[in-house]
C-alpha angles and dihedrals in degrees: 000000000000114000092232091058090047090051092050093049091047090051090052090051091053094048092048092049092054096038095050092051092050093044093051088056097041097049098065091044090053091051089049090051092050100044100026103043099021094233092293095115125079109272090204092076091063094070095059089046092051091048091050092051091047091049091050089051089054093055098265111142115228128210108219117206115182116212119244092243091058092047091052093048096048099034094234116162114258089233089067094049093099127041142139121261109200107141098115127212095232094203089086095047090045092053092048092049094047093048091047092050090051090051092050092050091050091051090052092051088053090056092243104090097147093051092048096048095046094045096047093046092050093049092047090050090052092051091047091050091051092049092048093050096045098038101053115131137171098238099053109027127179129189108259096228091049092047089056104034103041098053089043090055090047087059102034100048097054090044091052094045093048092048094049093046091049091048091049094051103035112017118109097191140019138073096297092046091052091048090049092051091050093048094046090049091065107110131234095043097294091118091065095052100091094048093045093050091050093045094047093046091050091052092051096046094047090046092050092050090048092049091048091051091050092051091049091049091051091050092050091049094046093048097040092121093057091048092053090048091055090050090053093045090056090064094208129159122246093268091052091046089051092051092048091049093051091048091052091049088058088057095053093099088049090055089049090057089049088054090050092054089047091054092047091055111246094084124192142273130245095192141344111313095011131116135186114191140131090259093059145324129231114169111145114180113356130184117278095246110140094228090058089061086082090069107105119235091218138005137209128235089238087076088072086080087073086079086075089071095068088045090053091049089051090050090050091051090048092050091051092048094046091051091050092048092053092045093049099048104039142017117214116226110231117256119241113261121261110275091234093056106035139028112268122239117277115261118225112255126200115257111281095008094121092041090060089059095049112105116245116242115265117254096221137023113331110266094173125104087224115074123201094271094051092046091051091049091050090048090052091051091049093048091078091087119190120269123261092257111022114213095012118126121237118254114279119210110228106220120226112267106180117193093220097067092045091051092052092047091049093049092043094053091048094047096046092045092050091047093050091048090051091051092050092047091051091050092049096050133073145100126316100181145326128313114000091006092069094091120057131150135020128323110247097216100056091041092053092048095047095046092045094052094044093048090045090055094048095045092046091055091062102028102042101036114113118257124209114215098192105033094093093047095054091049092051091048091052092050094051091045090053091049089054092051096253122131107236091213093058100027094111097041116108129346118334113245121229111272115258089239090068092056092049089048092054093046094052092047091052092048091051093050093047095049093046090057095237094114126029117244092247092052091047091053091050095046096044110023116187112260116251117258114254111254095023136089131208117249122188115231121217117237127217092275094055094256130113120273116238091236126058135206131204135244125201121254130205112266122220119270091248092062117129118271092253096057123109122247127222095264093084 
């Protein structure tokens, strides 16, 4: 696609990302102005309020300064008139990041990822600058450089990451594709390390966010009565209840991150000197916000088992990475099918060996029950001679599995997962007011450490565990040997007897030749004598004249004491 078209589409994406976020904030305020104030208030004050809310949602801290008239009317202490509001409703930042990632991926698909990312980021920065300059107000004030830079980074970084990842995985040409080809050409599995680290970290982070959202949903459902009681205690009208509900919906992703930190172990705070974690809960007096009614008053030590979930996610990431490493470095040759379920491979015969067993054509009229067609069909069936080692598995190439690459992948997944968890914890924490309300949310350091160690443990279980390349083969060989009546412990002792298929093959060939008339019965018996029965011996019988009869019979012999339970004894 032409670069100009890519730049135009990227610009449209940036404008839509900013406009939708501002519109979502401005629409409820407009409804509040219409139904709450009856249109008598100045509509122009809604735009600065909408911009301030949008900036807070995109991680811009706001300095709130309450006017003296409001302090006098409400009786609030003058010391609480100014504070920092930085606990962000992450729904806005999440929407901006997702839309930016979509824009970066589209630019990569158009083979102009750098043009798309730079253009969209520049346009988003221009929109952000315009909103910051036109939406300044005295009540909620943000630093101009923060109001421009922070939302731009919220958009630009996901767009860049999505574009690079798409280029790495799908591009056929370009600088990133050439770098990928060089990296993947590194032997011994090292070329797969960057992609495996990124894939495993993505699995862990998405899993942690999902688990945190599930824990938050369970807490909201379990404490629904307390939440309703806080709504009723607020004594607000329907319009006020609607505004509070919409504001709390914007904080749902923030609550999901709190649930993630709770599952990891460190927990979160709902005020200065408070802690909510599986190890214990100490909350004291908390604000009367309905969403905070989901915070439990006490916890049980059984909730410490939730720490197994990050370990399980690390194990899942390790399993995915280990499978990819094995697939990339070595291709297993398929084993031969089991002799009881599939025809064995054909064994090489010396030239003319099968021709010697073919019956010669009869000189006169066919006196055999087998005509030429039947004989040919039987010969074709018999041509699938047994393999050289019946029941033995084909050789399996054990792929290289160096410990160095697995160590790096394990450490990389743990570090990236811990870093991503720290970033999410930092974004979901901040100040909600003065005094005790200055500390809300999880602490990034403990969350990063806990998530990193738990993921490291789970990934190490799957990535660093030893792998036996021949254990399965020996077990399969023992099972097939047992099915063939051979003791696996003594299968290799002494000379190997001729397989029973060879004896049956010779007997059928002799029978065919004798019935077709090509070979007399006596010659067939001499050429292909019947194999002796295992556990018996041939004994010549004297005839009436004192000689030896041409045919022999068998007499049983005593089997060794170590014979199998099903063998006959000499009393028969």
